[in-house]
C-alpha positions in Angstrom: 0.0 0.0 0.0 1.3 3.5 -0.9 0.7 6.1 1.8 0.5 9.9 1.4 3.0 12.4 2.8 1.4 13.0 6.1 1.1 9.3 6.9 4.7 8.6 5.7 6.0 11.4 7.9 4.3 10.1 11.0 5.4 6.5 10.6 8.8 7.0 9.0 11.6 4.9 10.7 9.4 3.6 13.5 10.1 0.0 14.8 7.5 -2.7 14.5 4.9 -2.3 17.3 5.8 -4.3 20.4 3.5 -4.6 23.4 4.7 -2.4 26.3 7.2 -0.5 24.2 7.0 3.2 23.0 6.2 4.2 19.5 9.5 5.9 19.1 12.2 4.6 21.5 14.1 7.2 23.5 17.6 8.2 22.7 20.4 5.8 23.5 23.1 7.6 25.4 26.2 5.5 24.9 29.5 5.7 23.2 30.9 2.2 23.9 28.8 -0.9 24.0 29.5 -4.3 25.6 31.7 -6.6 23.5 31.7 -10.3 23.4 34.9 -11.3 25.2 35.7 -13.8 22.4 34.2 -12.6 19.2 34.3 -8.8 19.8 31.6 -6.3 18.6 28.0 -7.3 18.3 25.4 -5.2 16.4 26.9 -2.0 17.9 30.6 -1.6 18.5 31.2 2.1 19.0 28.9 5.1 18.6 31.0 6.9 16.0 30.3 4.0 13.6 27.1 2.5 14.9 24.3 4.0 16.9 20.7 2.8 17.1 19.1 6.2 17.6 21.0 7.6 14.6 20.2 4.6 12.5 16.4 5.0 13.3 16.6 8.6 12.0 18.5 7.5 8.9 15.8 4.9 8.2 13.1 7.7 8.5 14.9 10.1 6.2 15.8 7.3 3.7 12.1 6.3 3.5 11.1 9.9 2.7 13.9 10.5 0.2 13.5 7.2 -1.5 17.0 5.8 -0.8 19.4 5.1 2.0 20.5 8.0 4.2 23.4 9.0 6.4 23.1 11.8 8.9 25.7 14.3 9.9 26.3 16.9 12.6 25.2 19.7 10.3 24.2 20.4 6.7 27.6 21.8 6.0 29.2 18.6 7.3 27.0 16.5 5.0 27.6 18.5 1.8 31.4 18.7 2.4 31.5 15.0 3.2 29.7 14.2 -0.1 32.1 16.5 -2.0 35.3 15.1 -0.4 34.1 11.5 -0.7 33.6 11.8 -4.5 36.1 14.4 -5.7 39.9 13.8 -6.2 42.8 15.9 -7.4 42.3 16.9 -11.0 38.5 16.6 -10.9 36.2 19.4 -11.9 32.9 20.2 -10.1 30.0 22.5 -11.1 28.6 24.4 -8.2 25.6 26.8 -7.9 26.7 30.4 -8.3 23.6 31.6 -6.4 23.4 28.8 -3.8 24.5 28.5 -0.1 27.6 30.7 0.0 29.7 28.5 2.4 29.8 25.8 -0.2 31.5 28.2 -2.6 33.9 29.3 0.2 34.7 25.6 0.8 35.4 25.1 -2.9 37.7 28.2 -3.1 39.6 27.0 -0.1 39.7 23.3 0.7 38.8 21.9 -2.7 41.2 24.2 -4.5 44.0 23.3 -2.1 43.3 19.6 -3.0 43.5 20.3 -6.7 39.8 20.3 -7.5 38.6 22.9 -10.0 35.2 24.5 -9.4 32.9 26.0 -12.1 30.1 28.3 -10.9 26.8 28.1 -12.7 23.6 30.0 -12.0 20.8 27.7 -10.9 18.5 28.8 -13.7 21.3 28.3 -16.2 22.5 28.5 -18.9 24.6 25.4 -18.1 27.9 24.8 -20.0 29.0 21.6 -21.7 29.3 19.2 -18.8 32.1 17.1 -20.5 35.1 16.7 -18.2 33.1 17.3 -15.0 33.1 14.7 -12.2 30.2 16.1 -10.3 27.4 18.7 -10.8 25.8 20.1 -7.7 22.4 21.8 -7.8 20.6 23.6 -5.1 16.9 23.8 -6.1 15.1 25.9 -5.1 18.3 27.9 -4.6 19.0 29.7 -1.3 18.4 32.6 -1.2 17.2 33.6 -4.6 14.7 30.7 -5.1 15.5 29.9 -8.8 14.6 26.3 -9.7 16.6 23.9 -11.8 15.2 21.0 -14.0 16.6 18.0 -12.1 15.7 15.4 -14.7 17.2 17.3 -17.6 20.4 18.0 -15.7 20.7 14.4 -14.5 20.4 13.2 -18.1 23.0 15.7 -19.2 25.4 14.9 -16.4 25.2 11.2 -16.9 25.7 11.6 -20.7 28.9 13.5 -19.9 30.1 10.9 -17.4 29.4 13.0 -14.3 27.4 12.5 -11.2 24.5 14.8 -10.1 24.0 15.8 -6.5 21.0 17.9 -5.4 20.7 20.0 -2.3 17.2 19.4 -1.1 17.2 21.7 1.9 14.6 24.2 0.9 12.2 21.7 -0.7 12.5 18.8 1.8 11.7 15.3 0.8 8.0 16.1 1.0 8.5 18.8 -1.6 10.5 16.8 -4.1 12.5 13.6 -4.4 15.6 14.3 -6.6 16.6 10.6 -6.6 13.4 9.9 -8.5 14.4 12.4 -11.2 17.8 10.7 -11.7 20.0 12.4 -9.1 22.9 10.3 -7.7 23.1 12.0 -4.4 20.8 14.1 -2.2 22.4 16.4 0.4 20.4 18.6 2.8 20.5 20.5 6.0 18.0 18.9 8.4 18.3 22.0 10.6 15.7 23.7 8.5 12.2 22.6 7.6 12.9 18.9 7.9 12.9 19.2 11.7 11.5 22.7 11.8 11.8 23.8 15.5 15.0 25.8 15.4 16.5 23.6 18.1 19.2 21.4 16.5 21.8 21.2 13.8 21.6 18.2 11.4 22.6 17.2 7.9 22.2 14.2 5.7 23.3 12.5 2.5 21.0 10.1 0.6 21.5 7.8 -2.4 20.3 4.7 -4.1 23.7 3.6 -5.2 25.1 1.6 -2.2 28.6 1.8 -3.4 28.5 5.6 -3.7 26.9 6.0 -0.3 29.5 3.6 1.2 32.2 6.1 0.2 30.4 8.8 2.1 29.9 6.5 5.1 33.6 5.6 5.1 34.4 9.3 5.1 32.1 9.9 8.0 33.6 7.0 10.0 37.1 8.2 9.6 36.3 11.9 10.2 33.6 11.5 12.9 31.1 14.2 11.9 28.1 12.4 13.5 25.2 14.0 15.4 24.6 13.2 19.0 21.9 10.8 20.2 19.5 13.5 21.6 19.7 15.6 18.4 18.9 12.5 16.4 15.9 11.6 18.6 14.6 15.2 18.5 14.9 15.2 14.7 13.1 11.9 14.3 10.3 13.1 16.6 10.0 16.4 14.7 9.7 14.8 11.3 6.3 13.4 12.3 4.8 16.9 12.0 6.6 18.0 8.9 3.6 17.6 6.5 1.4 19.8 8.8 4.2 22.4 9.2 4.9 22.6 5.5 1.3 22.9 4.6 0.8 26.0 6.8 4.2 27.5 5.8 3.4 27.1 2.1 -0.1 28.6 2.7 1.5 31.6 4.4 4.1 32.0 1.7 1.4 32.2 -1.0 -0.4 34.9 0.9 2.8 36.9 1.7 4.1 36.6 -1.9 0.7 37.9 -3.2 0.8 40.8 -0.7 4.4 41.7 -1.7 3.8 41.4 -5.4 0.9 43.9 -5.1 3.0 46.6 -3.4 4.8 49.3 -5.4 7.3 49.8 -2.6 8.6 46.2 -2.8 10.6 44.8 -5.7 12.1 41.5 -6.9 9.5 39.3 -5.3 10.3 35.6 -5.8 8.3 32.6 -4.8 8.2 29.6 -7.2 4.5 29.2 -6.5 3.5 32.5 -8.1 2.3 32.1 -11.7 4.4 35.1 -12.6 7.6 33.7 -11.1 10.3 32.7 -13.6 10.6 29.3 -12.0 6.9 28.5 -11.8 6.7 26.1 -14.7 9.7 23.9 -13.8 8.7 23.9 -10.1 5.2 22.8 -11.1 6.7 19.8 -13.0 8.9 18.4 -10.3 7.7 19.8 -6.9 4.8 18.5 -4.9 4.7 21.6 -2.8 6.5 24.9 -2.7 8.4 25.8 0.4 7.5 28.7 2.8 10.4 30.9 1.7 9.8 34.2 -0.1 12.5 36.6 -1.4 12.1 40.3 -2.0 14.0 43.6 -2.0 13.2 46.6 0.2 15.7 48.9 -1.5 18.2 49.5 1.3 19.7 48.0 4.4 18.1 50.8 6.5 14.6 50.0 5.3 15.1 46.3 6.1 16.1 47.2 9.6 13.0 49.4 10.0 10.8 46.6 8.7 12.2 44.1 11.1 12.0 46.5 14.0 8.3 47.2 13.2 7.3 43.6 12.8 5.8 41.8 15.8 5.6 38.3 14.4 8.8 38.2 12.3 12.0 37.3 14.2 15.3 38.6 12.8 17.3 35.4 12.4 19.5 33.7 9.8 17.8 30.4 9.3 14.6 29.2 7.6 12.0 26.5 7.7 11.1 26.8 11.4 7.7 27.2 13.1 8.4 30.9 13.8 8.4 33.4 10.9 11.9 34.8 10.4 13.7 37.1 8.0 17.2 38.3 7.4 19.1 40.6 5.1 21.4 38.2 3.2 24.1 40.7 2.2 25.2 40.9 5.8 26.1 37.2 5.7 28.2 37.2 2.6 25.6 36.4 -0.1 26.0 38.3 -3.4 22.7 40.1 -3.1 21.6 43.7 -3.1 21.7 45.5 0.3 17.9 45.5 0.6 17.4 41.8 -0.3 15.4 39.9 2.3 15.0 36.1 2.7 11.6 35.7 4.4 10.8 32.3 6.0 7.1 31.8 6.8 6.3 30.0 10.1 3.0 28.4 11.1 1.3 31.5 12.5 -2.3 32.1 11.4 -2.2 33.5 7.8 -4.4 36.5 8.5 -2.2 37.6 11.5 1.0 37.2 9.5 -0.3 39.2 6.5 -1.6 42.0 8.8 1.7 42.2 10.6 3.8 42.3 7.5 1.5 44.9 6.0 1.9 47.2 9.0 5.6 46.7 9.2 6.1 47.5 5.5 4.0 50.7 6.0 5.9 51.7 9.1 9.3 51.1 7.3 8.7 53.6 4.5 
């Protein structure tokens, strides 16, 4: 039987029901485990390499992404692990020019030092000839500009050129799209954001259907040790159960906020792939089951952004997204190549009417 997203989120990674046992077992707080005096390790040997709470979370994420998953201590740990597990000296990698900027910083520094050449490509294209590339990394929708790339078309092009395709699925989440179904070889994501959605933990993951490819990433993780702790894994697994409900309200709020912003003459550059007028609307509609709760827009100056955030009562100034609280930040202050008045706005799960009213008054007050 095939279940819908809400059901899949609630039941992902849970053990078989057992009389007298909890639905989701509590976190296992252990680093070493008992060894057999003669034969050595049993199912668990040492928490850096095996851990039951972490493995339950990986099972949940794998079910939702449509492959096997490995979790990491942060999204950045996950994406750098994937890059370093795949790339070697002399390789070339294509990276999003408009995606998460620490990935480009990592490429300019660590990857360049290792002899890996990076090619920067806008998410919306045009894409160059992929011949000679080892890996193509997409972030779709891109953070923070929200352009969307055609995953299937780029997977086909990458494979024809002998390259692998990895997709950063942070903004969309596995309930928004499943890149592995469109031909991606790897999925990377920050679970800090909408996957877990409560702004209380750091987490990342890598997912794949190719066991050999994922084994390279797992070997890297075992040898470098970038694993999350037991309690964070348990919190994440617990939080995934409400993801479908959270995303539904966030998307509803984003639709209302995008419509509000698009109708104001004092706001420019409104981007949300769910708007029919958005440049990414068509491709997003083909490959995404839902549009995330992130809206981008420009208020013209850093000073007006500050006034807007000071006037808002329901919008927290913070540099993350995907949480239950509505947040916003001015991306230029964190290193993104964006105009000084560019705002990344992440809708929470507040009542839509309240959020629209608050954003309206804050915009009016910031003029």
